[in-house]
DOVO-427617 format. One record per atom (N, C-alpha, C, O): residue number from 0; atom name; residue in three letters; z, x, y; chain. Coordinates in Angstrom, 2 decimals, padded with zeros to 5 digits, always signed. Layout:
N
(NUM CA ALA (Z X Y) A)
...
! end
This chain:
105
(0 N MET (-022.50 +010.49 +051.36) A)
(0 CA MET (-021.64 +011.61 +050.50) A)
(0 C MET (-020.52 +010.68 +049.75) A)
(0 O MET (-019.81 +009.92 +050.40) A)
(1 N THR (-020.43 +010.79 +048.55) A)
(1 CA THR (-019.41 +010.18 +047.75) A)
(1 C THR (-018.13 +011.07 +047.80) A)
(1 O THR (-018.03 +012.29 +047.93) A)
(2 N GLN (-017.15 +010.05 +047.67) A)
(2 CA GLN (-015.64 +010.38 +047.68) A)
(2 C GLN (-015.38 +011.22 +046.31) A)
(2 O GLN (-015.93 +010.90 +045.26) A)
(3 N ALA (-014.65 +012.11 +046.41) A)
(3 CA ALA (-014.23 +012.71 +044.94) A)
(3 C ALA (-013.00 +011.58 +044.18) A)
(3 O ALA (-012.18 +010.87 +044.76) A)
(4 N GLU (-013.20 +011.71 +042.99) A)
(4 CA GLU (-012.35 +010.70 +042.28) A)
(4 C GLU (-010.91 +011.57 +042.11) A)
(4 O GLU (-010.83 +012.72 +041.67) A)
(5 N SER (-009.95 +010.85 +042.51) A)
(5 CA SER (-008.54 +011.41 +042.17) A)
(5 C SER (-007.77 +010.59 +041.22) A)
(5 O SER (-007.74 +009.36 +041.29) A)
(6 N VAL (-007.04 +011.42 +040.17) A)
(6 CA VAL (-006.29 +011.03 +039.20) A)
(6 C VAL (-004.77 +011.10 +039.43) A)
(6 O VAL (-004.20 +012.17 +039.67) A)
(7 N THR (-004.19 +010.03 +039.36) A)
(7 CA THR (-002.56 +010.14 +039.45) A)
(7 C THR (-001.95 +009.91 +038.08) A)
(7 O THR (-002.38 +008.97 +037.41) A)
(8 N GLU (-000.93 +010.73 +037.59) A)
(8 CA GLU (-000.27 +010.57 +036.49) A)
(8 C GLU (+000.83 +009.63 +036.89) A)
(8 O GLU (+001.65 +009.99 +037.74) A)
(9 N LEU (+000.92 +008.31 +036.27) A)
(9 CA LEU (+001.98 +007.49 +036.55) A)
(9 C LEU (+003.12 +007.61 +035.75) A)
(9 O LEU (+004.27 +007.58 +036.19) A)
(10 N THR (+002.75 +007.75 +034.44) A)
(10 CA THR (+003.66 +008.21 +033.19) A)
(10 C THR (+002.99 +009.06 +032.29) A)
(10 O THR (+001.77 +009.22 +032.29) A)
(11 N PRO (+003.74 +009.57 +031.57) A)
(11 CA PRO (+003.07 +010.53 +030.45) A)
(11 C PRO (+001.93 +009.74 +029.68) A)
(11 O PRO (+000.98 +010.28 +029.12) A)
(12 N TYR (+002.20 +008.27 +029.75) A)
(12 CA TYR (+001.10 +007.46 +029.02) A)
(12 C TYR (+000.09 +006.75 +029.73) A)
(12 O TYR (-000.81 +006.15 +029.13) A)
(13 N LEU (+000.20 +006.80 +031.21) A)
(13 CA LEU (-000.81 +006.09 +031.79) A)
(13 C LEU (-001.10 +006.84 +033.26) A)
(13 O LEU (-000.27 +007.34 +034.02) A)
(14 N GLU (-002.35 +006.75 +033.37) A)
(14 CA GLU (-003.09 +007.50 +034.58) A)
(14 C GLU (-003.71 +006.47 +035.52) A)
(14 O GLU (-004.13 +005.46 +034.94) A)
(15 N TYR (-003.85 +006.50 +036.77) A)
(15 CA TYR (-004.52 +005.85 +037.58) A)
(15 C TYR (-005.67 +006.56 +038.11) A)
(15 O TYR (-005.41 +007.66 +038.61) A)
(16 N TRP (-007.04 +006.12 +038.12) A)
(16 CA TRP (-008.12 +006.77 +038.82) A)
(16 C TRP (-008.44 +005.99 +040.15) A)
(16 O TRP (-008.37 +004.76 +040.24) A)
(17 N SER (-008.82 +006.89 +041.23) A)
(17 CA SER (-008.89 +006.09 +042.52) A)
(17 C SER (-010.07 +005.22 +042.56) A)
(17 O SER (-010.15 +004.46 +043.52) A)
(18 N SER (-011.03 +005.20 +041.66) A)
(18 CA SER (-012.16 +004.23 +041.65) A)
(18 C SER (-011.67 +002.89 +040.97) A)
(18 O SER (-012.48 +001.97 +040.88) A)
(19 N GLY (-010.28 +002.72 +040.43) A)
(19 CA GLY (-010.02 +001.27 +040.10) A)
(19 C GLY (-009.63 +001.17 +038.65) A)
(19 O GLY (-009.53 +000.09 +038.05) A)
(20 N ILE (-009.41 +002.36 +038.11) A)
(20 CA ILE (-009.36 +002.46 +036.49) A)
(20 C ILE (-008.03 +002.93 +036.07) A)
(20 O ILE (-007.56 +003.97 +036.54) A)
(21 N TYR (-007.38 +002.18 +035.15) A)
(21 CA TYR (-006.15 +002.72 +034.50) A)
(21 C TYR (-006.68 +003.27 +033.16) A)
(21 O TYR (-007.55 +002.76 +032.46) A)
(22 N MET (-005.96 +004.46 +032.91) A)
(22 CA MET (-006.36 +005.19 +031.57) A)
(22 C MET (-005.23 +005.39 +030.55) A)
(22 O MET (-004.12 +005.77 +030.91) A)
(23 N PHE (-005.55 +005.14 +029.30) A)
(23 CA PHE (-004.38 +005.44 +028.32) A)
(23 C PHE (-005.11 +006.13 +027.33) A)
(23 O PHE (-006.34 +006.18 +027.32) A)
(24 N LYS (-004.33 +006.71 +026.45) A)
(24 CA LYS (-004.82 +007.41 +025.19) A)
(24 C LYS (-004.81 +006.40 +024.05) A)
(24 O LYS (-003.78 +005.80 +023.75) A)
(25 N CYS (-006.02 +006.22 +023.37) A)
(25 CA CYS (-006.01 +005.49 +022.10) A)
(25 C CYS (-005.51 +006.50 +020.83) A)
(25 O CYS (-006.15 +007.48 +020.45) A)
(26 N PRO (-004.36 +006.10 +020.32) A)
(26 CA PRO (-003.85 +006.88 +018.97) A)
(26 C PRO (-004.92 +006.84 +017.79) A)
(26 O PRO (-004.99 +007.71 +016.93) A)
(27 N GLY (-005.78 +005.67 +017.87) A)
(27 CA GLY (-006.63 +005.47 +016.78) A)
(27 C GLY (-007.99 +006.39 +016.99) A)
(27 O GLY (-008.49 +007.05 +016.08) A)
(28 N CYS (-008.50 +006.33 +018.31) A)
(28 CA CYS (-009.74 +006.96 +018.45) A)
(28 C CYS (-009.57 +008.33 +018.99) A)
(28 O CYS (-010.46 +009.18 +018.99) A)
(29 N LYS (-008.16 +008.52 +019.53) A)
(29 CA LYS (-007.94 +009.97 +019.84) A)
(29 C LYS (-008.60 +010.43 +021.25) A)
(29 O LYS (-008.68 +011.63 +021.52) A)
(30 N TYR (-009.02 +009.52 +022.07) A)
(30 CA TYR (-009.45 +009.67 +023.31) A)
(30 C TYR (-009.19 +008.59 +024.35) A)
(30 O TYR (-008.90 +007.48 +023.92) A)
(31 N LEU (-009.24 +008.78 +025.63) A)
(31 CA LEU (-009.00 +007.75 +026.73) A)
(31 C LEU (-009.78 +006.76 +026.54) A)
(31 O LEU (-010.91 +006.86 +026.05) A)
(32 N HIS (-009.16 +005.56 +026.96) A)
(32 CA HIS (-009.71 +004.17 +027.25) A)
(32 C HIS (-009.44 +003.61 +028.51) A)
(32 O HIS (-008.30 +003.69 +028.96) A)
(33 N PRO (-010.37 +003.02 +029.16) A)
(33 CA PRO (-010.02 +002.51 +030.64) A)
(33 C PRO (-009.99 +000.85 +030.66) A)
(33 O PRO (-010.68 +000.07 +030.02) A)
(34 N PHE (-009.13 +000.64 +031.45) A)
(34 CA PHE (-008.88 -000.81 +032.05) A)
(34 C PHE (-009.58 -000.79 +033.52) A)
(34 O PHE (-009.11 -000.02 +034.35) A)
(35 N HIS (-010.51 -001.50 +033.82) A)
(35 CA HIS (-010.84 -001.54 +035.20) A)
(35 C HIS (-010.24 -002.68 +035.93) A)
(35 O HIS (-010.15 -003.83 +035.48) A)
(36 N VAL (-009.81 -002.27 +037.10) A)
(36 CA VAL (-009.22 -003.41 +037.72) A)
(36 C VAL (-009.40 -003.73 +039.27) A)
(36 O VAL (-008.76 -004.44 +040.04) A)
(37 N LYS (-010.51 -002.93 +039.44) A)
(37 CA LYS (-011.14 -003.16 +040.88) A)
(37 C LYS (-012.53 -003.65 +040.75) A)
(37 O LYS (-013.29 -003.12 +039.94) A)
(38 N GLU (-012.87 -004.55 +041.43) A)
(38 CA GLU (-014.36 -005.30 +041.58) A)
(38 C GLU (-015.10 -004.01 +041.74) A)
(38 O GLU (-014.81 -003.12 +042.53) A)
(39 N GLY (-016.36 -004.04 +040.66) A)
(39 CA GLY (-017.30 -002.93 +040.95) A)
(39 C GLY (-017.02 -001.75 +040.03) A)
(39 O GLY (-017.88 -000.93 +039.71) A)
(40 N ALA (-015.73 -001.72 +039.64) A)
(40 CA ALA (-015.43 -000.38 +038.79) A)
(40 C ALA (-016.19 -000.14 +037.59) A)
(40 O ALA (-016.63 +000.97 +037.29) A)
(41 N HIS (-016.37 -001.41 +036.77) A)
(41 CA HIS (-016.99 -001.26 +035.33) A)
(41 C HIS (-018.36 -001.76 +035.76) A)
(41 O HIS (-018.58 -002.59 +036.65) A)
(42 N HIS (-019.31 -001.09 +034.96) A)
(42 CA HIS (-020.73 -001.30 +035.08) A)
(42 C HIS (-021.19 -002.71 +034.75) A)
(42 O HIS (-022.28 -003.08 +035.17) A)
(43 N ASN (-020.54 -003.40 +034.12) A)
(43 CA ASN (-021.08 -004.92 +033.90) A)
(43 C ASN (-020.07 -006.13 +034.59) A)
(43 O ASN (-020.10 -007.32 +034.29) A)
(44 N GLY (-019.23 -005.54 +035.52) A)
(44 CA GLY (-018.42 -006.29 +036.30) A)
(44 C GLY (-017.03 -006.77 +035.85) A)
(44 O GLY (-016.24 -007.41 +036.55) A)
(45 N SER (-016.87 -006.40 +034.67) A)
(45 CA SER (-015.65 -006.95 +034.04) A)
(45 C SER (-014.46 -006.41 +034.82) A)
(45 O SER (-014.58 -005.38 +035.48) A)
(46 N ILE (-013.29 -007.10 +034.76) A)
(46 CA ILE (-012.10 -006.85 +035.47) A)
(46 C ILE (-010.79 -007.26 +034.63) A)
(46 O ILE (-010.63 -008.40 +034.20) A)
(47 N TRP (-009.89 -006.24 +034.44) A)
(47 CA TRP (-008.80 -006.57 +033.90) A)
(47 C TRP (-007.54 -006.94 +034.80) A)
(47 O TRP (-007.46 -006.44 +035.92) A)
(48 N VAL (-006.67 -007.70 +034.38) A)
(48 CA VAL (-005.32 -007.89 +035.28) A)
(48 C VAL (-004.43 -007.14 +034.65) A)
(48 O VAL (-004.42 -007.07 +033.42) A)
(49 N PHE (-003.53 -006.45 +035.48) A)
(49 CA PHE (-002.29 -005.65 +035.21) A)
(49 C PHE (-001.14 -006.07 +035.71) A)
(49 O PHE (-001.17 -006.48 +036.87) A)
(50 N ASN (-000.05 -006.08 +035.09) A)
(50 CA ASN (+001.00 -006.79 +035.15) A)
(50 C ASN (+001.91 -005.89 +036.18) A)
(50 O ASN (+002.97 -006.32 +036.63) A)
(51 N GLY (+001.42 -004.70 +036.48) A)
(51 CA GLY (+002.16 -003.80 +037.52) A)
(51 C GLY (+003.20 -002.93 +037.15) A)
(51 O GLY (+003.67 -002.09 +037.91) A)
(52 N ASP (+003.63 -003.17 +035.75) A)
(52 CA ASP (+004.74 -002.48 +035.26) A)
(52 C ASP (+004.21 -001.04 +034.49) A)
(52 O ASP (+003.75 -001.03 +033.34) A)
(53 N ILE (+004.34 -000.02 +035.22) A)
(53 CA ILE (+003.69 +001.22 +034.56) A)
(53 C ILE (+004.62 +001.68 +033.35) A)
(53 O ILE (+004.10 +002.37 +032.47) A)
(54 N ASN (+005.73 +001.38 +033.27) A)
(54 CA ASN (+006.65 +001.56 +032.02) A)
(54 C ASN (+006.17 +000.92 +030.75) A)
(54 O ASN (+005.91 +001.56 +029.72) A)
(55 N LYS (+006.05 -000.55 +030.90) A)
(55 CA LYS (+005.82 -001.47 +029.98) A)
(55 C LYS (+004.26 -002.24 +030.33) A)
(55 O LYS (+004.19 -003.47 +030.47) A)
(56 N PRO (+003.24 -001.49 +030.42) A)
(56 CA PRO (+002.00 -002.15 +031.00) A)
(56 C PRO (+001.37 -003.22 +030.10) A)
(56 O PRO (+001.36 -003.08 +028.88) A)
(57 N THR (+000.84 -004.27 +030.71) A)
(57 CA THR (+000.08 -005.24 +030.10) A)
(57 C THR (-001.08 -005.44 +030.90) A)
(57 O THR (-001.10 -005.59 +032.12) A)
(58 N PHE (-002.19 -005.43 +030.00) A)
(58 CA PHE (-003.46 -005.73 +030.71) A)
(58 C PHE (-004.24 -006.85 +029.89) A)
(58 O PHE (-004.28 -006.86 +028.66) A)
(59 N THR (-004.86 -007.79 +030.72) A)
(59 CA THR (-005.49 -008.73 +029.95) A)
(59 C THR (-006.88 -009.06 +030.63) A)
(59 O THR (-006.98 -008.99 +031.85) A)
(60 N PRO (-007.93 -009.42 +029.83) A)
(60 CA PRO (-007.79 -009.89 +028.61) A)
(60 C PRO (-007.86 -008.55 +027.47) A)
(60 O PRO (-007.43 -007.45 +027.82) A)
(61 N SER (-008.34 -008.72 +026.35) A)
(61 CA SER (-008.40 -007.65 +025.49) A)
(61 C SER (-009.39 -006.58 +026.00) A)
(61 O SER (-010.18 -006.70 +026.93) A)
(62 N LEU (-009.19 -005.55 +025.22) A)
(62 CA LEU (-010.28 -004.26 +025.45) A)
(62 C LEU (-011.13 -004.08 +024.35) A)
(62 O LEU (-010.63 -003.93 +023.24) A)
(63 N LEU (-012.53 -004.06 +024.51) A)
(63 CA LEU (-013.32 -003.83 +023.58) A)
(63 C LEU (-014.12 -002.60 +023.99) A)
(63 O LEU (-014.74 -002.54 +025.05) A)
(64 N VAL (-014.07 -001.75 +023.22) A)
(64 CA VAL (-014.77 -000.24 +023.42) A)
(64 C VAL (-015.68 -000.07 +022.34) A)
(64 O VAL (-015.37 -000.18 +021.15) A)
(65 N ASN (-016.92 +000.23 +022.84) A)
(65 CA ASN (-018.06 +000.57 +021.77) A)
(65 C ASN (-018.48 -000.70 +021.06) A)
(65 O ASN (-018.78 -000.63 +019.87) A)
(66 N ASP (-018.52 -001.76 +021.66) A)
(66 CA ASP (-018.77 -003.10 +021.06) A)
(66 C ASP (-020.02 -003.21 +020.28) A)
(66 O ASP (-020.07 -003.97 +019.32) A)
(67 N HIS (-021.10 -002.46 +020.65) A)
(67 CA HIS (-022.43 -002.42 +019.96) A)
(67 C HIS (-022.45 -001.46 +018.83) A)
(67 O HIS (-023.45 -001.40 +018.11) A)
(68 N TYR (-021.37 -000.70 +018.62) A)
(68 CA TYR (-021.41 +000.37 +017.66) A)
(68 C TYR (-020.23 +000.08 +016.63) A)
(68 O TYR (-019.13 +000.55 +016.91) A)
(69 N PRO (-020.38 -000.64 +015.48) A)
(69 CA PRO (-019.18 -000.85 +014.81) A)
(69 C PRO (-018.52 +000.36 +014.07) A)
(69 O PRO (-017.37 +000.28 +013.65) A)
(70 N SER (-019.18 +001.31 +013.93) A)
(70 CA SER (-018.63 +002.71 +013.32) A)
(70 C SER (-017.78 +003.45 +014.36) A)
(70 O SER (-017.11 +004.45 +014.06) A)
(71 N SER (-017.82 +002.92 +015.62) A)
(71 CA SER (-016.79 +003.57 +016.64) A)
(71 C SER (-016.09 +002.46 +017.48) A)
(71 O SER (-015.47 +002.68 +018.52) A)
(72 N ARG (-016.26 +001.23 +016.90) A)
(72 CA ARG (-015.54 +000.14 +017.73) A)
(72 C ARG (-014.19 +000.19 +017.82) A)
(72 O ARG (-013.55 +000.66 +016.88) A)
(73 N CYS (-013.58 -000.26 +018.93) A)
(73 CA CYS (-012.20 -000.19 +019.02) A)
(73 C CYS (-011.73 -001.49 +019.69) A)
(73 O CYS (-012.32 -001.68 +020.75) A)
(74 N HIS (-010.92 -002.35 +019.40) A)
(74 CA HIS (-010.74 -003.78 +020.15) A)
(74 C HIS (-009.22 -004.00 +019.93) A)
(74 O HIS (-008.69 -004.14 +018.83) A)
(75 N LEU (-008.54 -004.02 +021.22) A)
(75 CA LEU (-007.00 -004.12 +021.22) A)
(75 C LEU (-006.49 -004.83 +022.32) A)
(75 O LEU (-007.21 -005.08 +023.28) A)
(76 N PHE (-005.28 -005.19 +022.27) A)
(76 CA PHE (-004.69 -005.68 +023.58) A)
(76 C PHE (-003.46 -004.81 +023.67) A)
(76 O PHE (-002.78 -004.46 +022.70) A)
(77 N LEU (-003.23 -004.49 +025.02) A)
(77 CA LEU (-002.03 -003.58 +025.59) A)
(77 C LEU (-001.07 -004.55 +026.15) A)
(77 O LEU (-001.34 -005.05 +027.25) A)
(78 N THR (+000.09 -004.90 +025.49) A)
(78 CA THR (+001.00 -005.74 +025.92) A)
(78 C THR (+002.42 -005.13 +025.91) A)
(78 O THR (+002.94 -004.87 +024.83) A)
(79 N GLU (+003.09 -004.89 +027.10) A)
(79 CA GLU (+004.36 -004.62 +027.23) A)
(79 C GLU (+004.60 -003.19 +026.74) A)
(79 O GLU (+005.71 -002.94 +026.28) A)
(80 N GLY (+003.60 -002.15 +026.80) A)
(80 CA GLY (+003.46 -001.04 +026.32) A)
(80 C GLY (+003.31 -000.74 +025.00) A)
(80 O GLY (+003.61 +000.36 +024.56) A)
(81 N LYS (+002.78 -001.80 +024.21) A)
(81 CA LYS (+002.53 -001.65 +022.76) A)
(81 C LYS (+001.05 -002.07 +022.72) A)
(81 O LYS (+000.59 -002.97 +023.42) A)
(82 N ILE (+000.30 -001.30 +021.77) A)
(82 CA ILE (-001.13 -001.41 +021.53) A)
(82 C ILE (-001.28 -002.11 +020.24) A)
(82 O ILE (-000.94 -001.57 +019.19) A)
(83 N GLN (-001.80 -003.30 +020.31) A)
(83 CA GLN (-002.14 -004.33 +019.20) A)
(83 C GLN (-003.71 -003.99 +018.74) A)
(83 O GLN (-004.60 -004.51 +019.41) A)
(84 N PHE (-004.01 -003.30 +017.84) A)
(84 CA PHE (-005.24 -003.13 +017.39) A)
(84 C PHE (-005.78 -004.21 +016.57) A)
(84 O PHE (-005.18 -004.46 +015.52) A)
(85 N LEU (-006.93 -004.95 +016.91) A)
(85 CA LEU (-007.45 -006.06 +016.10) A)
(85 C LEU (-008.10 -005.61 +014.80) A)
(85 O LEU (-008.20 -004.40 +014.60) A)
(86 N SER (-008.51 -006.41 +013.99) A)
(86 CA SER (-009.08 -006.04 +012.62) A)
(86 C SER (-010.50 -005.39 +012.69) A)
(86 O SER (-010.94 -004.78 +011.72) A)
(87 N ASP (-011.28 -005.54 +013.96) A)
(87 CA ASP (-012.49 -005.15 +013.97) A)
(87 C ASP (-012.56 -003.59 +014.52) A)
(87 O ASP (-013.62 -003.12 +014.93) A)
(88 N CYS (-011.54 -002.97 +014.50) A)
(88 CA CYS (-011.49 -001.74 +014.89) A)
(88 C CYS (-011.88 -000.75 +013.68) A)
(88 O CYS (-011.57 -000.96 +012.51) A)
(89 N HIS (-012.64 +000.42 +014.16) A)
(89 CA HIS (-013.32 +001.19 +013.09) A)
(89 C HIS (-012.09 +002.21 +012.34) A)
(89 O HIS (-012.24 +002.79 +011.26) A)
(90 N HIS (-011.15 +002.24 +012.99) A)
(90 CA HIS (-010.17 +003.54 +012.68) A)
(90 C HIS (-008.85 +002.79 +011.77) A)
(90 O HIS (-008.69 +001.57 +011.69) A)
(91 N GLU (-008.02 +003.77 +011.15) A)
(91 CA GLU (-007.13 +003.37 +010.37) A)
(91 C GLU (-005.91 +002.61 +010.83) A)
(91 O GLU (-005.02 +002.21 +010.07) A)
(92 N LEU (-005.94 +002.43 +012.27) A)
(92 CA LEU (-004.79 +001.60 +012.90) A)
(92 C LEU (-005.24 +000.26 +013.15) A)
(92 O LEU (-004.49 -000.44 +013.83) A)
(93 N ALA (-006.40 -000.27 +012.69) A)
(93 CA ALA (-006.80 -001.56 +012.65) A)
(93 C ALA (-005.74 -002.59 +012.15) A)
(93 O ALA (-005.21 -002.28 +011.09) A)
(94 N GLY (-005.37 -003.65 +012.68) A)
(94 CA GLY (-004.51 -004.57 +012.41) A)
(94 C GLY (-003.14 -004.18 +012.61) A)
(94 O GLY (-002.24 -004.86 +012.11) A)
(95 N GLN (-002.86 -003.13 +013.31) A)
(95 CA GLN (-001.53 -002.64 +013.43) A)
(95 C GLN (-001.25 -002.60 +014.97) A)
(95 O GLN (-002.12 -002.47 +015.83) A)
(96 N THR (+000.21 -002.74 +015.21) A)
(96 CA THR (+000.79 -002.60 +016.60) A)
(96 C THR (+001.47 -001.30 +016.66) A)
(96 O THR (+002.35 -001.03 +015.84) A)
(97 N VAL (+001.14 -000.50 +017.56) A)
(97 CA VAL (+001.86 +000.68 +017.90) A)
(97 C VAL (+002.29 +000.99 +019.24) A)
(97 O VAL (+001.83 +000.38 +020.21) A)
(98 N ASP (+003.16 +001.91 +019.34) A)
(98 CA ASP (+003.36 +002.40 +020.68) A)
(98 C ASP (+002.50 +003.09 +021.41) A)
(98 O ASP (+001.66 +003.65 +020.72) A)
(99 N MET (+002.38 +003.29 +022.78) A)
(99 CA MET (+001.43 +004.15 +023.32) A)
(99 C MET (+001.97 +005.63 +023.01) A)
(99 O MET (+003.10 +005.98 +022.70) A)
(100 N VAL (+000.92 +006.30 +023.18) A)
(100 CA VAL (+001.24 +007.83 +022.93) A)
(100 C VAL (+000.84 +008.51 +024.27) A)
(100 O VAL (+000.03 +007.99 +025.03) A)
(101 N PRO (+001.48 +009.75 +024.53) A)
(101 CA PRO (+001.33 +010.54 +025.61) A)
(101 C PRO (-000.22 +010.88 +025.80) A)
(101 O PRO (-000.98 +010.94 +024.83) A)
(102 N ILE (-000.63 +011.08 +027.05) A)
(102 CA ILE (-002.15 +011.15 +027.28) A)
(102 C ILE (-002.41 +012.73 +026.75) A)
(102 O ILE (-003.52 +012.94 +026.25) A)
(103 N ASP (-001.48 +013.84 +026.81) A)
(103 CA ASP (-001.68 +015.12 +026.69) A)
(103 C ASP (-001.53 +015.56 +025.20) A)
(103 O ASP (-001.61 +016.75 +024.88) A)
(104 N VAL (-001.32 +014.58 +024.30) A)
(104 CA VAL (-001.13 +014.85 +023.02) A)
(104 C VAL (-002.40 +014.97 +022.30) A)
(104 O VAL (-002.41 +015.22 +021.10) A)
! end
């Protein structure tokens, strides 16, 4: 029997899922993106390091979403609560640094 996933809202900008995932809303893609911090949480074994600050989160290394699909690719750094979108993002925020947005927006 598998245990049910629980979600904790840490701030309006950051959630923690019991499987070892921090979620935030990408203002470019308009949907949630994950940082996996527990071994085995990501299908390919990737693990990100979290600075522990829920108000100004930093995760390393960069996050690359939809890497094999350039038309929906999103590539970013989340540092001290700021999202730095890299130039290979598909959306209009590519190359810009913006504040995190509330998840429920």
